[in-house]
N, C-alpha and C positions, 0 to 999 in steps of 0.2 A: 884275390877274387875265393869267395864261398864255393862255387860250383866248382874249383881246380883245385880248392882242398879236402872236398868231400869226394872227388871220384879217382884223386891221386891218392891217398893217404888213407890207410886200412889197419892202420893198426891203433888201438887208442886205449891210451893207462888213463881210468877214471880215480880220479882224487876225489876222496869223501863217499866211495860208493857200496851204497845200505844195503844191511841185508834184508832190507824190508819192502815187499813188494807192493807198500803202498807209496812210499820215497820216490820222487822225480826221477832220483837218480838210479833207481833199479830200474824203473820203465822205460829211461831213458838208455842205460846199457842193455839191458834185451832187445829194445827196438834194434839196438845196432847191430846185436848179436845176430837177430834175425835176417838184417838187410847185409850180411856177409863183412862185416869189419870184427877183426880179433881186437877180444877189448882183454883190459890187465887192473882188475881190482887193486885200487890201492885204500886199502883201510886197515886200520893198526889192530880194527876188535874183531876181526873175521880173517878164518884160515880159508875160508872160500866161499864165493859167491856168482852164482848162474854156470856151479860146474865149474868154475874157475878159481885159482889156486891167489891167494888175495895175500898181496906185501904190505908192511908196515907204512914204506914209502916209496919214492923214485928212486932211492939210492940204496936200497934192500931188493931190487930187483936183480937176480942175479945178471952176469954181463951178458946175454946172448938175448935176455929181453931187452935190455937197455939199450943194445944197439940195432934192437928192431923198432924202438919207439918212433912214431911217428907224429902224434898228435897228444896233447897234458893237455886232458878236460876237466876241469877245475869244478867240485859242486863244494866249495869250504865259503866261510867266511872271510867278506873281503879283507881282514885283518890278517889271514890264512896266508893271503896269496902271493905274498911277493918270500917266505920262503921256500912254495911249491915252487918259484920260479927259481930259485936260485938255483934249487938241486935240479932243476931243468937243464937250468946254462949249464952247469956240471957236468951233464951229459953230453950235450950238446959241442961240449968243449975238447969232450975223450972220445965220441963218435960222430959226432958230425948230424948225430939227433936226438933230442927229437927239430920238428920243425915248427909246430904249430903250440901257442899255448890260447885254451879257450877257457874262458870265464863263461860261464852259464848265465842264464837270465838271472836279472838281480845283482850280477857278482861287478863291480867294477875296482880297479887298483890302477890307476894312473902311473904311480911310481913301479908297482912290477912291470905294469905296459911298457914303460920307456925301457926299463934294463934288460927287459929279453927281448924289444926290437934291438937296442942297439948290441944285445950279442945276433942279431942275424937270427931271430925267432919269428914268424909270424902272432900280432895277437889279433885274436878276434873276441869281444868283451861284449858282456849284459847279451848274449844272443845261446838260445837252445838248438843244439849241433841235433838234436831230433827234428823240431819243427823247421832249422833251414835244411835237411835231407827231406824232409819230406816235400817242402816249398818247390824244391829244386828237381828233386822225380816227378813230381807232377807238373811242374813247366817242359820237359821234357816228354809226354804225353800229350801235352794243347797242342 
């Protein structure tokens, strides 16, 4: 249930977060941050994005950050998703987290989704976390 995910979990690693404010990943991260989420940028070509330290990969995060991850939000091409999911599974096996793999709008990878689900992760595919959060937040107002 998307509502439960977005109300319960507040620490999001954004894999493929761009430094470019015109990119979707940047706008989504900025929105999440404005809504009280803690964002953890994953971008091997940036030191800092949105005043947050950026890391090369999920496995390059300090252990205290790895232990706090709840959602892995993926802004990478479908062919890169499996290796990201495999990193998330390593963290899940070590720390019981993250809980959710979120593939952004337009991103599908069935093999990665099956592997993540088998490892006990919830999988969301082809949905924008920002759009879903807005929709759920608006539904609360109605």
